N, C-alpha and C positions, 0 to 999 in steps of 0.2 A: 422810581420803580417801587410799586406797592407791595404789601405783604402777600396778597393772593398770588402774585407772579412767582414769588419765592416758593410758595406752597406747591404750585404746579411743577416748578423745576425739581423740587425735592421728590415729588411723587414720581416724576419721569425717571430720575436717577435710581430711585428705589426699585421701580419696576424693571429697569435694565439689569441691575445687579441681581435681582431675584431670578430673572430669566437665565442669566449667565450661570448663576449658582445651580439652578436646576439642570442645565446642560452638563456642567462639570460633574454633578452628582450622578447623573445617568451614566456618563462615561465610566466613572469610577466603579459603579455597581455592576456594570456589564463586563468590564474588563477582567479576565482571569480564567482559571480552570475550575470546573465543578464536577461533582460525581453524584450519582443516584444510589451509591453503595448502601447507605443507611436504609433507604426505602426498600431496596431489593432484599435486604436481609430480614426485614419485618413483613414483607408481602411478596410471595413468590410469583405473583402475576406481573411483577415489574422486573425488568432486566437491570443489571448493573451497567450503566452507561457513563462514559466520560464525555464531558462537554467542554470545549475550549473556545473562548471568545476573546480575540485580541485585536486592538486597534491597529490599523495599517494606514499607509498613505497620509500621514499626519500633516503634510504640507498642503493637502487639498482643502478647499473651503468647506466641503461637506465632511461629515464624520463617517468613516468606514470601519467595519469590523470584519475580520475573517472568522468564520464559525465552522467548527468541525465536531461531529459526533461519531463515536465509535463504541462498540461493545467493549467492556473492560477486558475480556479475554482475547480480543483481537484489535488492540489499539492502533496497529499499523494499517488497518483496513477500514477506514471510516465509511459509514453507510450514508452520511449526509455531509455535504460541504457547501457552504453558502457564503455570500458576502452581504452584510446588512449595511445600508446607508441610512444614517440617522440625521434628520433635519427637523428643526422646530417649525411648526406650522403658523406660529404667530398668535394662536389663541390659547396658549398655555399647554398645548399638546405637542407631542413629538411623533413624527411618522417614521417608521422603520420600513424602508423599501427593500424587498428581498430579491437577490440576484443569484443566478447560477453562472457557471462559466465552463468553457471547454477544457478538456484534459484535466479534470479535477484530480485524478490520481497523482498527477505531477506535483500538486500542492499539498498532498497528504503529509501531515506532521510538520508543516512549515510554520505552525504557530510557535515552534521552538526556535525558529530563526526568521524573525519578521523582516530582516533586511532582504530576504529573498524576494519579497513583493516589490521592492524598489526596481526590479527588472521589468515591471509591468505597470500598466495604468488601468483606469476604469473602462477602457475600450474592450477589455476582455469579457466584460459582464453582459449578461442577458437578463432583463427584468422578468420576474414572475408576476405578470400583470394580474391585478386584483387580489394579490396576496399581502398587501401592505398591512402592517400591524400599527394601529394608533395607540400610543402610550400616553397616559395622563398620571400626574402625581396625585396619589390618594394617601393622605397622611405622610408616612415616611417611605412608601412604596410606589413604584411605577406599575400601573395596571393597564392592560390593553388586550385587543383582539383584532382578528380580521373582521371584515364586514359581510355579514350574511353568507350568501352562497357565491360571492364574487371570485373566490380563489378556486379556479377549476383544477381538477385532478382526475387522472385516469388510472391511478395506482390501485391495483387489486379490485377493479370493478367500480371504483368510486366515480362520482360525477363532480363532486366538489370537496374541498377540505376546509377545515376551520382550525384556528389556533387561538388559544387563550393563554396569556402570559402575565406573570406577576414577578417583578424584580425587586428583591429586598437586599439589604446590606450584606447578609451572610448566605443567601440562597436565592435560587431562581426556580420558579415552577412553570412548566410548559405542558399544555394539553393540546396535542395535535391529533385530529381525527378526520377520517374520510367517510363520506356518506354517498350512497347511490342516489339515483334519480327519484327514488321514493322516500328519501330521507332516512333510510336505514343505515346504521353505522357498519362499515365494512372493514375498517382498520383503525388502529390506535387504542390507547388504554380505555377501559370501560369504567373503572372505579374512581377515576379522578386523574389529576395531572401528575406528570413525573415531577419529583422534587429533587433538585440538584443542589447539594450543599457545596459551598465554596471550599476549595482545598487550600 
C-alpha cells in the first residue's frame, strides 16, 4: 500500500470531519433566542423584535428548527412562525428550506417546551417553494440569501420577497423585503438588515 493511498485517505477523513464540524457549528450558532432591542434603541425605524430558533425532531435524519418572531411588547402573539429544514448540499453549502404549518397559533411559545413537538412530525409542514436560503461559510460566519425573484409573495402588494441572512456566533442579521412587479420595495426594512443579538 503506497504513500499516495494514505494521503488520499487522510484527505477524505479531513474533508468529512470539516463538513461535520461546519454542520455542528451552524446548528450551535442558529440555536437560541435573539433580540433586536439594541438596534431599536439606536434607530427608531426598527422595532424591538424577539427571535427564537430551537432545534426540534432531533431523531430525524434532517435538521429541523422551530422559528418564532414576535414584537417585544406582545411576545405571546408572534407574527411569524416557521420551521426551517437544514441540509448540506454536498458542495460546502447548506440549504435552509422554509416551511409553514397549519394552526400556527397552537404552537406559539412552544420554543419554551420543545417536547411539545414530539406529538407531531414533518407531515404537518407545507413548503414555501422558491424561498430556500442557501448558506455558505465565509470566514467565521454563515452568509446566504434567497435566489432572485423565486420566493413569491402577495403580502402588502408584493410580487416576490427576498431574504439576506448572516449568522455569527453572537448575533444574526436578517433582511427580509417584499417587492412589487416593477421591483419597487413595498415592505421590509429600508436602511439595512435587522440585527438580532443573542440573549
